[in-house]
C-alpha positions as CSV (number, residue, x, y, z in Angstrom):
1,M,4.7,-5.7,-24.9
2,Q,4.3,-6.7,-21.3
3,I,5.3,-3.3,-20.0
4,G,2.4,-1.7,-22.0
5,A,0.0,-4.3,-20.5
6,M,0.9,-4.1,-16.8
7,S,-2.3,-2.3,-16.0
8,Q,-4.4,-5.3,-17.2
9,I,-1.9,-7.9,-15.8
10,Y,-2.2,-6.6,-12.3
11,G,-5.8,-5.4,-12.6
12,F,-7.1,-8.8,-13.6
13,A,-4.8,-10.9,-11.5
14,H,-6.6,-13.1,-9.0
15,L,-3.9,-12.4,-6.3
16,T,-0.6,-10.5,-6.2
17,I,2.2,-11.4,-3.8
18,L,4.3,-8.6,-2.4
19,A,7.7,-9.3,-1.0
20,A,7.7,-6.2,1.1
21,S,10.7,-6.8,3.2
22,S,13.0,-8.0,0.4
23,S,15.4,-5.5,-1.1
24,S,15.6,-7.4,-4.4
25,V,13.9,-10.2,-6.4
26,H,16.3,-12.6,-4.7
27,G,15.2,-11.8,-1.2
28,G,12.6,-14.5,-0.8
29,L,9.5,-14.6,1.3
30,P,10.0,-14.7,5.1
31,G,8.0,-17.5,6.8
32,L,8.1,-20.1,4.0
33,R,11.3,-21.7,5.3
34,P,12.5,-22.5,8.8
35,G,14.7,-19.9,10.3
36,S,13.4,-17.1,8.1
37,R,11.6,-15.4,10.9
38,S,13.1,-14.4,14.2
39,I,10.6,-12.7,16.4
40,E,8.2,-14.7,18.6
41,Q,5.0,-13.3,20.1
42,V,4.9,-13.3,23.9
43,E,1.6,-13.8,25.6
44,L,0.7,-11.8,28.7
45,M,-2.3,-13.4,30.6
46,V,-4.6,-10.7,31.9
47,L,-7.6,-12.8,32.9
48,S,-7.5,-16.6,33.2
49,E,-10.3,-18.8,32.0
50,S,-12.9,-19.4,34.8
51,T,-16.2,-21.1,35.4
52,D,-19.4,-19.3,36.4
53,S,-20.4,-20.6,39.8
54,T,-24.1,-20.0,39.0
55,T,-24.6,-21.3,35.5
56,G,-21.5,-23.5,35.2
57,N,-20.6,-21.9,31.9
58,V,-16.9,-21.5,31.1
59,L,-15.9,-17.9,30.9
60,P,-13.2,-17.1,28.4
61,G,-9.9,-15.6,29.5
62,L,-8.2,-12.5,28.2
63,S,-4.5,-12.1,27.1
64,L,-2.4,-9.6,25.3
65,M,0.3,-10.4,22.7
66,T,3.4,-8.5,21.7
67,T,3.2,-6.7,18.4
68,L,4.9,-8.0,15.2
69,D,6.6,-5.6,12.9
70,P,6.0,-2.5,15.1
71,L,5.7,0.8,13.4
72,T,8.4,3.4,14.0
73,N,5.7,6.1,13.4
74,P,2.1,5.0,14.1
75,N,0.9,7.6,11.6
76,E,2.6,5.9,8.7
77,H,1.3,3.1,6.5
78,F,2.9,-0.2,7.5
79,L,4.6,-0.4,4.1
80,E,6.1,3.1,4.4
81,R,9.6,2.1,5.5
82,M,9.8,-1.3,3.7
83,P,12.5,-1.9,1.0
84,W,9.6,-2.6,-1.4
85,N,8.3,0.9,-0.9
86,S,11.6,2.4,-2.1
87,R,11.7,0.7,-5.5
88,G,10.0,2.5,-8.4
89,C,8.9,-0.6,-10.4
90,T,6.9,-2.1,-7.4
91,M,4.4,0.6,-6.9
92,Q,2.0,-0.6,-9.6
93,E,1.8,-4.0,-7.9
94,R,-0.2,-2.6,-5.0
95,V,-2.0,0.3,-6.7
96,L,-3.6,-1.8,-9.4
97,S,-4.1,-5.2,-7.8
98,R,-7.5,-6.2,-6.4
99,R,-6.1,-8.6,-3.8
100,V,-2.6,-8.7,-2.3
101,L,-0.7,-11.0,0.1
102,V,2.0,-8.9,1.7
103,F,5.0,-10.7,3.2
104,M,6.6,-8.6,5.9
105,Q,9.6,-9.8,7.9
106,E,7.6,-11.3,10.7
107,Q,4.0,-11.7,9.4
108,V,1.7,-11.7,6.4
109,Y,-1.0,-9.2,5.6
110,W,-4.1,-9.9,3.5
111,I,-5.6,-6.9,1.7
112,C,-8.6,-6.8,-0.7
113,R,-11.3,-4.3,-1.6
114,E,-13.3,-5.0,1.5
115,A,-10.8,-5.6,4.3
116,M,-7.3,-5.9,5.7
117,F,-6.1,-8.7,8.1
118,C,-2.8,-9.6,9.6
119,E,-1.4,-12.5,11.5
120,E,-0.9,-10.7,14.8
121,S,-4.6,-9.8,15.2
122,Y,-7.7,-11.8,15.8
123,F,-11.1,-10.2,15.3
124,E,-13.9,-11.7,17.4
125,N,-16.5,-9.6,15.4
126,S,-16.6,-11.1,11.9
127,L,-18.1,-7.8,10.6
128,L,-15.1,-5.8,11.7
129,R,-12.8,-4.5,9.0
130,F,-9.3,-3.5,9.9
131,H,-8.5,-0.1,8.3
132,R,-6.3,2.7,9.5
133,F,-8.2,5.9,9.1
134,H,-5.3,8.3,8.9
135,A,-4.4,10.6,6.0
136,R,-0.9,9.2,5.6
137,A,-2.0,5.7,6.2
138,T,-4.4,5.6,3.2
139,E,-4.1,2.3,1.3
140,P,-2.3,3.1,-2.0
141,T,-4.8,1.4,-4.3
142,L,-7.3,2.2,-7.0
143,A,-9.5,-0.8,-6.0
144,N,-11.0,0.4,-2.7
145,S,-14.8,-0.1,-2.4
146,F,-15.0,2.4,0.5
147,R,-14.0,6.0,1.1
148,N,-11.3,6.8,3.6
149,F,-12.5,9.2,6.4
150,Y,-10.0,11.8,5.3
151,E,-10.8,11.7,1.6
152,P,-13.0,14.4,-0.1
153,E,-16.6,13.4,-0.9
154,D,-16.5,14.9,-4.4
155,D,-15.3,12.2,-6.9
156,Q,-13.4,14.7,-9.0
157,V,-11.6,16.3,-6.1
158,R,-10.8,12.8,-4.7
159,F,-9.4,11.8,-8.1
160,W,-7.0,14.9,-8.2
161,K,-6.0,14.2,-4.6
162,M,-5.3,10.6,-5.4
163,Y,-3.2,11.5,-8.4
164,Q,-1.1,14.0,-6.4
165,N,-0.5,11.4,-3.7
166,L,0.5,8.7,-6.2
167,V,2.9,11.1,-8.1
168,A,4.5,12.3,-4.8
169,S,5.0,8.7,-3.7
170,Y,6.3,7.5,-7.1
171,T,8.8,10.3,-7.5
172,S,10.4,9.7,-4.1
173,R,11.4,6.1,-5.1
174,H,14.6,4.9,-6.6
175,F,15.2,3.6,-10.1
176,T,17.9,1.4,-11.5
177,N,17.3,2.7,-15.0
178,E,16.0,6.3,-15.3
179,G,14.8,5.4,-18.8
180,G,12.1,3.3,-17.2
181,I,10.6,6.0,-15.0
182,F,7.7,6.7,-17.3
183,D,7.1,3.1,-18.1
184,G,6.7,2.3,-14.4
185,F,4.0,5.0,-14.0
186,L,2.2,4.3,-17.3
187,A,0.2,1.4,-15.9
188,I,-1.0,3.5,-13.0
189,L,-2.2,6.2,-15.4
190,Q,-3.9,3.6,-17.5
191,G,-5.7,2.3,-14.4
192,M,-6.8,5.8,-13.3
193,S,-8.0,6.5,-16.8
194,A,-10.1,3.3,-16.9
195,L,-11.5,4.1,-13.4
196,S,-12.5,7.8,-14.1
197,D,-12.6,8.1,-17.9
198,E,-9.9,10.8,-17.5
199,E,-7.5,11.4,-20.3
200,F,-3.8,12.2,-19.7
201,S,-1.4,14.3,-21.7
202,W,2.3,13.9,-20.9
203,G,1.3,12.3,-17.6
204,L,-1.0,15.1,-16.5
205,P,-4.8,14.7,-16.2
206,R,-6.5,17.0,-18.8
207,S,-9.2,18.2,-16.4
208,Y,-6.4,19.4,-14.1
209,F,-3.8,20.3,-16.7
210,E,-3.1,23.8,-15.5
211,Q,-2.8,22.7,-11.9
212,G,-0.6,19.8,-13.0
213,L,1.8,22.2,-14.8
214,Q,2.1,24.4,-11.7
215,S,2.9,21.3,-9.6
216,T,5.5,20.2,-12.2
217,C,7.2,23.6,-12.2
218,Y,7.4,23.4,-8.4
219,S,8.9,19.9,-8.6
220,I,11.5,21.1,-11.1
221,R,12.5,23.9,-8.8
222,Y,12.6,21.5,-5.9
223,C,14.6,18.9,-7.8
224,C,17.0,21.3,-9.5
225,S,20.0,19.5,-8.0
226,K,19.0,16.2,-9.6
227,S,19.8,14.9,-13.1
228,T,18.1,16.4,-16.2
229,A,16.4,13.1,-16.9
230,S,14.9,12.9,-13.4
231,I,13.7,16.5,-13.5
232,Y,12.0,15.9,-16.9
233,R,10.3,12.7,-15.7
234,T,9.1,14.3,-12.5
């Protein structure tokens, strides 16, 4: 009963907590207990605080800090290489949730429909919203209130592109039980259907059914070395 309602459970949740750096449900949340984090930020002073000789006003200094959780590839999303991102059952947590608190190994991210913030950065301008405008760094969610710079302007084209990206990401993940592959994606399909009034047949959007069949045939040829169950689910 709960598997069939995951779209509503995550969609209506006030906040979803992602244990991004944990390889299993027993991994815990880094930062909650002493010794669970190892990296310390080092401050490099560029300009010391000073006093204006004319006005007497205190002029703020400027310093740089080392980066926490540095990206191996700056063009990737920060969750790309996390253990969380390799597990099939976790994808719906981010895609369907309105607000998430992401626990990385060395810092926490806050992500909602309007903005993204992390511990290592301080934004002096309160109007600034931290987003990474790169095609591969697009936030994997249905709840964005803004359009990524690389996304198509047409809603229908953007829907098809989103569907393709989600399927590609989902089918690259690992599953403990192959019988749950469809169940793990069902909630995402339900969320997309509620968002766009699109209907799905066998996991394919009806408005792009022919294109979906072509993509499925390509996936079958590409995955010919995998098990029959995996090919069918893909």
